[in-house]
Structure formats: C-alpha cells, structure tokens
VOGU-3710 file (C-alpha; in Angstrom, 3 decimals, decimal comma):
1> mnldfsdeqk> -13,628/6,853/18,193  -13,247/3,153/19,013  -15,161/1,103/16,460  -15,617/-2,606/16,799  -18,127/-4,912/15,175  -20,943/-6,557/17,119  -21,098/-10,270/17,875  -23,894/-10,619/15,317  -21,808/-8,947/12,640  -18,796/-11,105/13,460
11> glqdqirrfl> -21,058/-14,161/13,296  -22,152/-13,134/9,812  -18,509/-12,705/8,832  -17,744/-16,221/10,076  -20,587/-17,634/7,970  -19,287/-15,881/4,861  -15,754/-17,100/5,595  -16,922/-20,692/5,930  -18,885/-20,418/2,701  -15,904/-19,011/0,807
21> tercppstpr> -13,488/-21,524/2,344  -15,658/-24,308/0,936  -16,675/-22,720/-2,358  -13,612/-20,626/-3,217  -10,352/-22,503/-2,575  -7,268/-21,286/-4,501  -8,278/-23,521/-7,399  -11,291/-21,255/-8,029  -9,427/-18,046/-8,953  -6,885/-20,232/-10,765
31> ailegpelfd> -9,660/-21,664/-12,945  -10,679/-18,166/-14,012  -7,038/-17,200/-14,520  -6,423/-20,148/-16,814  -9,840/-20,544/-18,469  -12,234/-18,672/-20,758  -14,749/-17,525/-18,131  -14,677/-13,930/-16,900  -15,855/-14,760/-13,388  -17,235/-17,652/-11,330
41> ralyqgladm> -20,970/-17,533/-11,979  -21,896/-20,244/-9,472  -19,950/-18,527/-6,693  -21,530/-15,170/-7,544  -25,013/-16,646/-7,415  -24,205/-18,339/-4,123  -23,212/-14,977/-2,633  -26,463/-13,508/-3,925  -28,469/-16,343/-2,357  -26,721/-15,702/0,980
51> gvlgaaipee> -27,745/-12,048/0,806  -24,185/-10,751/0,495  -24,836/-8,772/-2,678  -27,856/-7,069/-1,174  -26,435/-6,601/2,318  -26,511/-2,782/2,185  -29,495/-2,498/-0,167  -32,844/-1,711/1,548  -35,456/-4,434/1,651  -37,889/-2,413/-0,475
61> yggagmshle> -35,369/-2,732/-3,313  -34,767/-6,459/-2,926  -31,844/-6,270/-0,519  -31,191/-7,621/2,966  -31,654/-4,224/4,608  -28,501/-4,416/6,690  -25,820/-1,720/6,745  -22,498/-0,931/5,130  -20,748/-2,365/8,183  -21,928/-5,837/7,204
71> lclaaeelgr> -20,857/-5,165/3,635  -17,392/-4,152/4,882  -16,991/-7,500/6,638  -18,213/-9,353/3,554  -15,662/-7,426/1,477  -12,865/-8,499/3,798  -13,747/-12,157/3,289  -14,020/-11,737/-0,474  -10,518/-10,288/-0,439  -9,208/-13,047/1,812
81> alapvpvsss> -10,513/-15,696/-0,611  -9,473/-13,814/-3,780  -13,038/-14,392/-4,936  -13,226/-14,039/-8,749  -16,565/-12,227/-8,793  -17,627/-8,694/-9,870  -18,924/-7,591/-6,464  -16,895/-4,384/-6,340  -18,111/-3,165/-9,720  -21,722/-4,190/-9,287
91> iylaaefllq> -22,303/-3,485/-5,590  -19,673/-1,012/-4,344  -20,113/1,143/-7,456  -23,226/0,589/-9,610  -25,614/-0,161/-6,734  -24,142/2,657/-4,662  -24,680/5,155/-7,487  -28,324/4,120/-7,670  -28,734/4,398/-3,897  -27,113/7,820/-3,781
101> agseaqkqaw> -28,577/9,432/-6,902  -31,166/7,228/-8,584  -34,846/8,082/-8,880  -37,419/5,850/-7,227  -38,240/4,281/-10,587  -34,563/3,614/-11,326  -34,016/2,040/-7,925  -37,029/-0,211/-8,358  -35,936/-1,203/-11,849  -32,274/-2,005/-11,209
111> lpklasgeli> -31,456/-2,597/-7,527  -33,461/-5,840/-7,063  -31,705/-7,364/-10,078  -28,271/-6,336/-8,809  -29,037/-7,681/-5,322  -30,237/-11,027/-6,698  -27,274/-11,415/-9,039  -29,581/-11,474/-12,054  -27,699/-8,491/-13,490  -24,156/-7,185/-13,048
121> gtfafvegqg> -23,366/-3,488/-12,956  -20,263/-1,346/-13,353  -19,073/2,266/-13,487  -17,630/3,530/-16,785  -15,558/6,612/-16,030  -11,963/6,400/-17,237  -10,983/7,210/-20,815  -7,359/6,152/-21,005  -4,291/6,517/-18,826  -3,537/9,223/-16,305
131> rmdagkisav> -5,220/10,786/-13,327  -8,997/10,925/-13,193  -9,841/14,364/-14,505  -13,138/15,852/-15,671  -11,305/17,583/-18,482  -10,290/14,221/-19,964  -13,871/12,991/-20,368  -14,858/13,142/-24,035  -17,911/10,862/-23,994  -21,001/12,937/-24,667
141> vkdgrlsgvk> -24,757/12,525/-24,491  -26,965/14,357/-26,971  -30,706/13,827/-27,278  -30,539/10,847/-24,936  -27,818/9,055/-26,942  -24,313/8,317/-25,671  -21,217/8,339/-27,858  -17,632/7,793/-26,796  -15,160/5,212/-25,538  -14,513/4,139/-21,955
151> spvpdggcad> -11,384/2,182/-21,106  -10,638/0,440/-18,870  -14,055/-0,432/-17,439  -13,944/-2,791/-14,419  -15,737/-6,054/-15,185  -16,931/-4,412/-18,382  -16,800/-7,706/-20,234  -19,505/-9,301/-18,085  -21,536/-6,292/-16,913  -25,144/-5,876/-18,047
161> vaivaarsga> -25,612/-2,242/-17,055  -23,238/0,664/-16,555  -23,316/3,985/-14,797  -21,500/6,229/-17,275  -19,905/9,625/-16,693  -20,291/11,807/-19,781  -20,512/15,430/-20,848  -24,017/16,744/-21,169  -23,332/20,479/-21,339  -20,919/22,985/-22,766
171> grgeaaislf> -17,301/23,013/-21,678  -15,092/20,247/-20,327  -14,982/20,999/-16,610  -16,629/19,296/-13,660  -19,888/21,220/-14,129  -20,313/19,634/-17,578  -20,236/16,034/-16,265  -23,459/14,103/-15,717  -24,246/10,459/-14,985  -26,300/8,130/-17,133
181> ivdlrgpgvk> -27,577/4,556/-16,928  -26,805/2,525/-20,038  -28,054/-0,992/-20,724  -24,951/-2,721/-22,104  -27,111/-5,383/-23,733  -28,802/-2,760/-25,899  -27,913/-1,206/-29,256  -24,891/0,989/-29,854  -22,577/-0,889/-27,455  -19,394/-2,698/-28,431
191> retletidps> -16,881/-4,123/-25,991  -13,468/-5,692/-26,056  -11,903/-7,608/-23,181  -8,494/-6,280/-22,160  -5,522/-8,298/-20,949  -4,674/-7,498/-17,329  -2,345/-8,717/-14,613  -5,312/-10,382/-12,881  -7,839/-11,837/-15,349  -10,091/-12,825/-12,441
201> rgqarisfeg> -10,835/-9,102/-12,027  -11,284/-8,258/-15,672  -11,282/-4,959/-17,550  -12,824/-4,030/-20,886  -12,887/-1,318/-23,502  -16,460/-0,248/-24,254  -17,407/1,830/-27,286  -20,745/3,637/-27,353  -22,240/4,701/-30,667  -25,573/6,363/-30,053
211> apadplsgeg> -26,465/4,052/-27,162  -29,674/4,990/-25,283  -28,726/6,730/-22,022  -31,075/7,400/-19,100  -30,023/10,353/-16,871  -29,194/9,192/-13,358  -29,057/12,623/-11,764  -29,440/16,278/-12,541  -27,321/17,811/-15,275  -23,870/18,770/-14,036
221> dgwriaetvm> -24,136/16,769/-10,801  -22,094/13,837/-12,046  -18,660/14,790/-10,773  -19,858/15,590/-7,258  -21,795/12,334/-6,991  -18,928/10,321/-8,456  -16,519/11,697/-5,838  -18,911/10,678/-3,060  -19,453/7,167/-4,396  -15,753/6,634/-5,077
231> draailmafe> -14,976/7,546/-1,464  -17,560/5,065/-0,219  -16,269/2,369/-2,573  -12,686/3,061/-1,475  -13,531/2,029/2,077  -15,159/-1,202/0,928  -12,204/-1,863/-1,353  -9,853/-1,271/1,587  -11,553/-4,113/3,435  -10,961/-6,389/0,441
241> qiggadrala> -7,327/-5,371/0,511  -6,825/-6,003/4,224  -8,441/-9,410/3,786  -5,931/-10,208/1,059  -3,050/-8,800/3,090  -3,974/-10,932/6,115  -4,169/-14,058/3,978  -0,793/-13,355/2,350  0,739/-12,777/5,794  -0,731/-16,046/7,083
251> mardyaldrm> 0,665/-17,920/4,070  4,135/-16,489/4,666  3,994/-17,239/8,386  2,854/-20,842/7,861  5,545/-21,463/5,260  8,215/-19,956/7,510  7,205/-22,328/10,305  7,072/-25,361/8,016  10,110/-24,877/5,775  13,396/-26,203/7,133
261> afgrqigsfq> 16,886/-25,025/6,163  20,187/-25,955/7,819  18,194/-28,017/10,296  16,045/-25,093/11,471  12,735/-23,477/10,613  13,419/-20,548/8,306  11,111/-18,517/10,534  13,838/-18,606/13,172  16,181/-16,584/10,945  16,330/-12,911/11,805
271> aikhmladmy> 15,804/-11,693/8,243  12,568/-13,674/7,936  11,401/-12,538/11,382  11,861/-8,892/10,425  10,097/-9,386/7,122  7,087/-10,997/8,792  7,051/-8,320/11,483  6,995/-5,573/8,856  4,128/-7,321/7,061  2,184/-7,567/10,321
281> vsatlarsna> 2,673/-3,886/11,129  1,598/-2,843/7,646  -1,525/-5,019/7,730  -2,467/-3,906/11,241  -2,110/-0,213/10,406  -4,282/-0,730/7,322  -6,927/-2,485/9,405  -7,023/0,393/11,855  -7,537/2,889/9,041  -10,149/0,687/7,380
291> yygawalsag> -12,093/0,483/10,652  -12,005/4,273/10,888  -13,352/4,391/7,351  -16,108/1,921/8,222  -17,187/4,147/11,094  -17,257/7,234/8,860  -19,177/5,338/6,174  -21,802/3,955/8,530  -22,230/7,227/10,421  -22,268/9,470/7,362
301> aaelplaaat> -19,585/11,490/9,114  -18,077/14,666/7,747  -14,685/12,947/8,012  -15,666/10,434/5,300  -13,507/11,892/2,461  -10,399/12,009/4,658  -11,112/8,582/6,139  -11,621/7,119/2,662  -8,316/8,432/1,339  -6,470/7,266/4,456
311> arvsatqafq> -7,969/3,776/4,280  -7,374/3,497/0,556  -3,699/4,500/0,738  -2,782/2,339/3,725  -4,709/-0,730/2,516  -3,182/-0,515/-0,963  0,309/-0,254/0,490  -0,319/-3,100/2,946  -1,681/-5,558/0,393  1,090/-4,885/-2,095
321> hcaknniqvh> 3,720/-5,096/0,660  2,374/-8,380/2,063  1,828/-9,961/-1,353  5,352/-9,086/-2,481  7,044/-10,276/0,694  4,979/-13,457/0,741  6,792/-14,355/-2,463  10,144/-13,494/-0,864  9,492/-15,666/2,193  8,688/-18,586/-0,105
331> ggmgftwafd> 12,029/-18,069/-1,842  12,519/-19,544/-5,303  9,290/-21,549/-5,022  7,347/-18,340/-4,505  7,968/-17,330/-8,110  6,569/-20,534/-9,593  3,155/-20,977/-11,163  2,437/-23,990/-8,922  2,505/-21,947/-5,707  -0,378/-19,560/-4,945
341> chlfyrrsna> 1,779/-16,540/-4,094  1,391/-14,968/-7,520  -2,414/-15,007/-7,166  -2,150/-12,534/-4,281  0,483/-10,479/-6,057  -1,763/-10,210/-9,109  -4,793/-9,233/-7,065  -2,882/-6,690/-4,980  -1,786/-4,863/-8,118  -5,201/-5,101/-9,754
351> lalalgslst> -6,926/-3,589/-6,713  -4,250/-0,902/-6,460  -5,565/0,516/-9,754  -9,233/-0,359/-9,373  -10,424/3,073/-8,202  -7,552/5,187/-9,409  -3,851/4,776/-8,794  -2,110/4,921/-5,437  -0,554/8,271/-6,340  -4,017/9,670/-7,092
361> wenlliermr> -5,238/8,740/-3,638  -2,028/9,945/-1,999  -2,586/13,350/-3,607  -6,204/13,327/-2,434  -5,056/12,441/1,084  -2,636/15,369/1,135  -5,299/17,766/-0,157  -7,874/16,567/2,348  -5,471/16,700/5,275  -4,566/20,243/4,277
371> dsnteaa> -8,251/21,197/4,046  -8,932/19,555/7,417  -6,097/21,482/9,085  -7,283/24,724/7,524  -10,809/24,199/8,833  -9,494/23,326/12,300  -7,446/26,518/12,387
//
C-alpha cells in the first residue's frame, strides 16, 4: 500500500491552509484561552461556508459529497492552526454516528444543520475517570427518557445535540448499551463547563433528568457502533495531531536558526540538532501511520481497527513529543505566557485524552495486533 493524495486534494488542503493562516493566527486560540467564549464562532462559520464541515457528508444531506480523505487533510490544517472550533466533536463524532447508524429521517433532520454549522454536535459517552468500559455506564433510558450524568463531554458546553451511550436493557455489559439522540436545548438537560488544560477545546459535565431521547440504532447495538465510529474518529484526530506536531517542529527549527548564543546559531549545537532530529523522526513516523489509516478509512478495509489504533498511538506520541521539545528548544522563553509554545503543549495534551487515553489505545493496539497475528496463522 502506497497512499498519496491527488493534486486536487492537495490543492484543497492549500486553500484551507491559506484560509486558516489568515483567519486563525496564534492570537485566535489565545483569545479563546483568555476570554469567555467557548469557541470562535466566526471561524467555525467560515469553515462551514467553505464546505469543510460537510466535506464527508453526502450532498443529499447538505454536505459537499467528497470523501474522508479530504476531511483528513482538513483535519491536518485545523491541527496545524490550533483552530479553536468544535469540528472533532460535531463532525468526526456526531455526524459520523448519524452516517453510520442513523435512520433516513434522522439524517435528514440533523446532518444538514451540522454541515452548515447551524448546530453543533457531540458524543456523550464517558462517566468519570478510567478506561472506557461498558460496565461503567450508568445512564439509562426508560420510556424514551434519559437519566444520568456524562462527564467529561467534549465541547459539551456549546453543543446543541448529543449522541448519548446509555443502558436500555438489563445488565451492565456491552449488549445493554444503546445510542440515543438528545437535543441539549430541550428539557431535562443541565450542563457545567469544566476547567481543562486547553480551554479552546472545552469539556463539560452534562446531567440528564428525564430528557427526551430518540433511539439512534437498534437496542444493544450501541457499543459495536461506538467502537467503529471511535476508530474512524481516531484517524481524523491523528491528522489533527500530525498537523500540530509539524507546526511545533517548524517553530522549534525556526527559533533554532534565529537564536544566537556564543556567537552561533543554537541550531548548530549538537544537543539541539539531536532534539530536532528526534522530533522530525517522531512526526514522520506518525504521518506514515496516519496515511495508512486514511487509506483504511477511505477503502473501508478490514485493517481499519488496527490502522486506527496505530495512527492514534503514534500521532499522540509525536504531538506530545514535539510540543514538549519545542518548549525546550526555546529555553527559558519557551515557558513564558508571551511565547506560543504553551498553546501547542496544551493542545497536545487535550487531544491525547480526547478519544480515550494513550494507554487505552496502546492496549487496543496490542490486542488488535495479537488478533491480526492469530488470524494470519
């Protein structure tokens, strides 16, 4: 397999990069970090007007009718710019759940509004700390009403609609989990914004007290569908992470060439050279794995679960590695509020937890590699 993107796709990526360079300089995520807003509404609407939000949504549902390959490239640029917008929650997750499991009526009702930016979606799954586990889900739906607490919910403070994992049958295992669509603007919903390391990618605690819940899929299908969508989202998230890693590497490189010490560029010192080389290797390996994931995603390949875990682990490690060492290359100035290094460090850690922790995905990678070897034997 030797995936590369077409000239047309690369041209689209260049357009998105130019748009974000103009509309999302470092002052944009800083404004969200320091201000009361949960995300940049004007930037989000601009992405919707460009067709970015609806890139992988079919035209009959208000999207651009492109493919997930185009969405992968858009994700990379969003990560490069540290865009403070809820694209991952609304498009990688909520829209993907509707595409994978929604009825025709549900798709017609929700997808056009997500693609246009009129509404923002999210996925409410986690109920506290620890590994994602069906046995830990206590939220329950009875007679079409949802009760329970979800925390943290990505972009839950600004989302209008949520796909919620809840128990709908007896027991607490995977077979008892179903998915529901809940209008967060309706009755029985209370939310509280949580403090996080990166306020530009916010989290919230959402309490449901008899909130109306519309079944998204068949009873007991929720866990299986959630695993599929999380794998697909992991690949898109990996592209965000490699975009951020590349930008952090470029910042470190440029500073190393510009900063002088003892009459020489600090980039000429062996310790800095090795640090930059390690960052480059990490970012390049992550890109290779992300490209493999993009192929599996676009082809609907059987290797998708393994490719998703591989991309997720390597991209998480690369972004955190590059963001951390970008601070080190900048020296004492890298730790200051005035420099932009901490913006990348914040985002790298926020994305590392966005779909489950790194250790969760490392365990999944081990399990899937073992299963793959067993099948090959």
